[in-house]
N, C-alpha and C positions, 0 to 999 in steps of 0.2 A: 504494500500500500504506500503510495507516494505521500511523503510528509508535507503537511500544509504549512506554508510560510506565513509568519506573522507580518501584518502590514498596518499602515496607518488607515484612518478612515477614508483616505483618498487613494489607497492602494499601493503606497510606497512601501517597499520592504523595510522592516525594522531590524537593525543589526544587533541590538541589545535591549532587553526589556527589564533588566535587573539593576541598572545603574543610570543615574542622571549624568548629563554632561557637566563636569565640574573642573575645578582648577587643580585638583590633586587627587592622590590615591586615598588618603584618609578623609577626615572631616574637612570640608573645603567649600568654596563658594560655587553655587549653581548658576549656570548661564542661561539667560533668556533665549539664547539661540537654540536651546533644546526644544524644538517644536513638537517632538513626540511627547515629552513630559507635559508641555503646556496643553496639547490636545487631550492627552489622557486625563489630566486633572480637570480641565474645563468641561469635558464631556461628563466626567464623574460628578462634578458639582451640579449638573443639571438633570440628574437621573430621577429625582423625585419632585413632584409638584403636589401640594406646596410645602409639605412638612420637611423639616431638616433631613438631609440624607443620613447624617449621624447626629447623635444627641437630640433625637426627636422628643423624648419624654423628659420633662424637666420642671423645676420649680425655681423661683427666684425671690430675692428680697433686697431692700435698700439698707444701707448702714453707713459706717464711716471707718476709715483707716486712720490711726494716730501713730505718729512717730514717737518711739520711746527711747531710741538710742541714736545718737548723731553719727551717721556714716557719710555726711556730706562731702568729706574729703575724697570720696570715691566717685561721686556723681553730682552733676549740676542740676539734676531734676529738682525743680522748686518744691514739689510736694514732699520731698524728703529732706528739706533744707534745715529743719530745726526740730528739736524735741518739743512735743506738745502740739505740733501742727496737725490739723485734721483735714481729711479729704473725703468728700462724699463718694460712696461706692454703690454699684449695683452688682449683685452676684447671682449667677445662674448655675444651679447644680443639675446634673442630668445623668441618665444612663446613656451608653454609647450606641449599642446595636439595635435596641428594640424600637418598635413603632410608638406613636403617641399614646396608644392604649395599652402598652405593655406594663408589666408589673415593676414597681419600684425596687423589688428585692431580687431582681434577676442577677445571675452571676455575670458580672460585667464590670469594666472600669467605670468610674463616675467622673463626669466632667466637672471641673471646678474653675469657672470663668469669672474673672473680676474686672469690672470696668471702673477705673478711677477717673472722676470728673475733676481733673486738675486745672489750675489757672493757665496752663500752657496747652490745653486741649485734652482730649480723652486718651488715656493709656489703658490698654487691654492686656491683662495677663491671663492667657487662655491655657489652662493646664488640666491636670487630672488628679485623682486621689492616689495615684501611684507615681513614684519618682522616675519611672522608666516607661518604655513603650515597646511594642512588638517588633516594629521594623525601623530601620534607620535611614532609609532613602525614600523620599516622597513618591518616587515612581512605583513603589510597591503598595502604597496606601489604598488606592482603589481596589486592587485585587484582594487585599486583606479584608477590607470591609465587606466585599461581596461574599467572602466565605463565612462571615458572621451573620449574614442575612439569610434569605430563603433560597432554596434550590430553584433554579429557573423553570424546571419541569414540574416538580411536585408542589411548589410554593410552601414547602415545609423546611424547618431547620434541618441541617444535614451534617451529621458527624463526620462523614467522609470528606466533604468539602472543608470543614473546619480543621481537621487534623492533617489532611493531605497537605494543605498550604503550610501549616505550622511546622510539620515535619520536614518540609522542603525549605524552610526558612529558620535554620538553627538559632539565629540571633534572637528569636522570640522566646527562647526557653526560660529566661529570667522572668519576663513578664507573665508567661504561662504559669510559672510556679506561684507567683503572687495571686494571679487570677483564680486558681483552683484551691488556694488556701481560703480560710474564712475571711480574709481581707477582701475577697472577691464579692462578698455579700455583706456590705456595711449595714448596721442596724438603722442608721438614719444619716441624713446629710450633716446633722450637727455633731455626730459622733465619728467623723472621719477627718483625716488630714488632707491638705491640698499641696500641690507641688507645681512649680513652673515646668518641671520635667526637663525642658530644654535648658541649655546654657545661654545666657544673654550677656551683652556687654554693658558695663557701666563706665561712663567717662566724665571727667571733670572739666572745668573751664580751661585748664592748662593743656587739655588734649591728652592727658594720661588716662589709660583705661585698664580695667580688670575684667575678668570673667566671673559671672555670678550664677548661682542657682537659688531659687526662692522656695521657702518651706512655710506652710501654714499648719501650725500644730493646734488641734482642737483642745480648748481648755477643759471640756467635758471628759476627755480621754477617749481613746478608740474603743468602740463597741461593735461587735459583729454578730450576725446570725450564723448558726451552723447551716449546712445545706438543708437539712430537714426543717429547721425553723423558717428558713427563707421560703421554701416551697409551701409550707403551711400558711405563712403570712400572705403569700401571693394569692392564695385562695380566699383567705378571710378579708384582706384589705389590700388590694394591689396598689393603692395610692398611699400606703403607710408613710413613706418618707415625705411626700408632699404635704400630707395632713400634719405630720409631726412638726415640720418647719413652720407652717402657718400658725398652728396652735401655740407653739412655743413663743413666737413673737407677739401674738395677740395677748398672751398671758404675761407678757413682759419678762419672760425667761429667755433673755436675748442670747442667741448663739455667739460664741466668741472664739477667736483663734489668736494665738501668739505667732508673730511673723519673724522669721529668721532668714539669713542668707549665708551661703558659703561663698567665699571669695578666693579666686586663684589668679595669680599674676600671669601676664603673657609668657614670662620666662619659665615659670613653673609648668605652664601648659605644654611647652615644647618638650619637656622631659618627664612628664607624668608616666606612670607605669602602664597606662593604656590611653587610648584616644579620649580626651576629656570632653569632646563634643559628641560622642556616641551616645544617643539617647537610650540605648539598651543597657547602659551601665550607670551606677551611682558613683559619686565621689565619696571615698571613705571618710567618715566623720573624724576618724583618728588623724587623717591628713589635713582635712579642712573642716574644723569644727563649726557648729552652728553659731552664728553671731546674731544676737538680738537686733531687730530693726524696729518692730512696732507691734500693734495689735489691730485686729479687725473685729468689729461688732456689727451684727445685723439687728436693726431695731424697728424696721417698718416694712410691713407687707404691701405688695402692690394693690392698687385700687381695682385694676382691671387686668386679668391674666393675659388676655390676647394682646392688648395694647402694649403691655410692659414686658411680660415674660416671653410670649411667643414672638413678638417683634423685636426683641433685644438682639442686636447684631454685634458679635465679638469677632475680632481679628487680631492675631498676634503681630500683624504689621502696624498696628496703631501704637506708635512710640511717641514719647515726648523727649525734648532735648535732655541728654544725660543718660539715655537708655537706647540700646540698639541691638541688632541681631548678632549671631555668631555663625561660624561655618558649619553648623549642624545641618546635615543634608535634609533631614526631615523638616526642620524649621524653615529652611530655604524654600521648600515647596509650599509650606503652609502660608508663607508670606504672600504668595499669590492666591492660593486656593480659597482661603477664608473670605477675603474681600470679594472675590469673584462669585462665590456662592451667595453672599448676601445680595449682590446686585441682581442675581438671577431670582432669588427667593423673594426679595422685598422691593426690588427695583433700583434704578440707578441713584435715586435720591433717598436711599434708606437712612442716610445720616441725618435727615431732617425729621425723622420720627422722634417724638419727644424723649423717649428713653435712650436714644442714641445721640441726641444733640449734646454738644459740649455745654456745660452749665456755667462755667467760670471763664470762658474764653469765647471769642468770636471767630466764626469761620469766614475767611475772606480770600477768595481766589477767583479764577476765571472759568470755572466749570458752570455750564448753563444748561437750561432746558431739561428734557427728559420727563417721563411720566411722574405725576404726583409731586411736582416742584411747588412747594407752598411757602417758601421763605422770601418771596419778592423777586427771585431769579436775578439778583444783582441790580435791579432797578435800571437806571440810566447809565450806570458806570460802564466802562469799556469791558468787552468780553475777550480781550486778547492781551498778550504780553510778548514783547515789551511795548510800552506806550508812554506818551507824554501827557496823559490825562489824569495824573495823580492817582493812578491805580495802585494796589498793594505791590510792594517790592520784596524780593527775597532779602534775607539778612545773613550774610556769610558767617556772622559770629556764632550761629547755631549749628554750623557744620560739625558732624562727628569727626573723630580723628581718622586720618588716612591709615589704611591697613596695607602693608606691603604684601603682595601675593606672588609667590613663585609658581607659575602656572604651567601645567601640561594638560592641554584641553583634550579630553577624551571621555568615553563612558567607562569610568574606572570602577570595575566590579570588585567589591570587597570580598575577599575569600573568608570562609568560616575559619576561625582560629580557636586554639585551646582557650584563649582568654574569654571567649564568648560563653563558656560553660562555668567559669570560676565562681561568679557571683551568685548564680542560681544554686550551686553546690554549697556555698557559704551560708546562704539563706536557709537552706534545708538543715545543715549540720549545726550551725552556731546560733541561729536566731529562733528557730522553731522548737518548741518543747514537744514532748512525746504526743500529747493530745493534738497539737497542731499538725504534726507529721501524719498521724493516723487519719485526721480529717482530710488532709491534702490527698493522701493516697486513695481514700475512699471517693473523693470528689472526682479525681481524674479517672479512676476505674469506671465509675458510673457513666461518664461521658465518652471516654475513649473506647470503652467496651462496645459502643454502637458502631464503631468504624470497622472497616475491613481489616483482616488480620495482617496483611502486608503493611498497612499504614500503622497499625499498632506496634509492630516490630520496629519500624523506622523511628517512631516517636519515642518508644521506651528506650531505644539505644541512645537517644539524645539525653534522656534523663539519667541513664546509667553513666554517661560521660560526665554529667554534673556531679554525681555522687553514686557510688556502688550500691549502697543500701537503698537509696531512692529508686534506682532502676530495678533492683532485685525485687523489692516489695511489689512494685507494679507488675513485673513479669509474673510473679507468683499469683497475684490477684487475677490477672488476665489469662492465666494458664498458658503462658508463652514459654518456649524453650530457652532457659537462661543462657545456655551455651551459644545459641544463635544470637541472642541479644549481645553477649560479650563480643562475639565475632563482628557483628555489625558496628558496635561501638568503637572497635579498633580500626575501622576503615575510614577513609576520607569521606566527606559528604557526597562527592560524586560517585564513589564506589558504593556507598550505602544506598543511594537512590537507585542505581542500576540493579542492585541485589534485591530490592524490594518493589520492583515494578510488578504490576498485575500480569 
């Protein structure tokens, strides 16, 4: 049978569908000339009308962020300039894979998106309740989400789709281990942490910069459901977390998080023990301890869910002076994809919807027209730049620092390496107690057991590479030949895939 060639929507052959065009082999900057990546993300962003493609089920609330520790030497962001300074925020929590009517207790990462209404415009920190993610290149994201959705033929969740992709993407094993622990079923939005997950740049007025990760630690402490408890609650009250958040705020039991950052210098990033911009890995707290920054309190529920929660539009590309992106490949794709999705979902003027409008700054530019333009459309002012009609001018003083890039432009496919398995193994061995391990093994067994045997072998071999006990217990539960699991674990990923094809 002749092998079918992958092409673009216009029929052009695709040379590589596992790597974006970037400036280097490791974490690096993604180029807009990658038309295959842009087409893939743009098409993916438009797959659902009108609910969000991902994060469809969610709840939100208003509150404030307050600085409690002065870190202004690292960033010129005004909202972080002094202790005691408060900034209004809107936060949306969500599940990732389910539809709008799905259960709040589903085994899934949780979105943790924060919109800061600063005096320099809106800043969006769009993260999750886990410090890592499944894939590290944006070109893989549409495929990953497809496997978490419904089978295109049966319209049912499909364990083969789910585990086939993950077993072919070994970098996912760290996040998979978190997902199938009890952390994958948080008790409520108030009882979970939030993370920027990505690395971002902070820079000061002198043009000096550092790399940062942001952590939101719940004051209530982490609380989770077991799998059985989550399933039971899904039947009794599928809107449990949404109701819990609303009721807590209405009763003035305000949710609160302490906010911390990890900071790494550019020099340290060059020599760290692994790629510090790889979103499938955490920075060890022993190397980069949590530094207090502030606190976040949610104290007001929305008046209208659709107007404020459903129409809230977040994008990690919404920066303010003092904060910028890093060469994280997944982040580089998200900088395009999220804004593009909002334009499709809400229209070109989504930023004029009240929940998305800056509250403490004025939008002033030359973008005009489009559906639902309701802010006067610039009035009689010029709609072009440059002009001599006293229109708004750029200000070079707000430019972020220049970053020197040594570039080799290509689709740099990142190979699977032993380092991709280390942190998942450490999580199993050093962080989880016996009960957590037992629940993890049970949760994976129940889900992976519905996949084909060849996929089971391929995935369990990855768990075995993380930790021998981890893989062995799963092999025993799934009644797999442990010797074959060991043999597969000793192979390269390419050999393992060939040995486990149908």
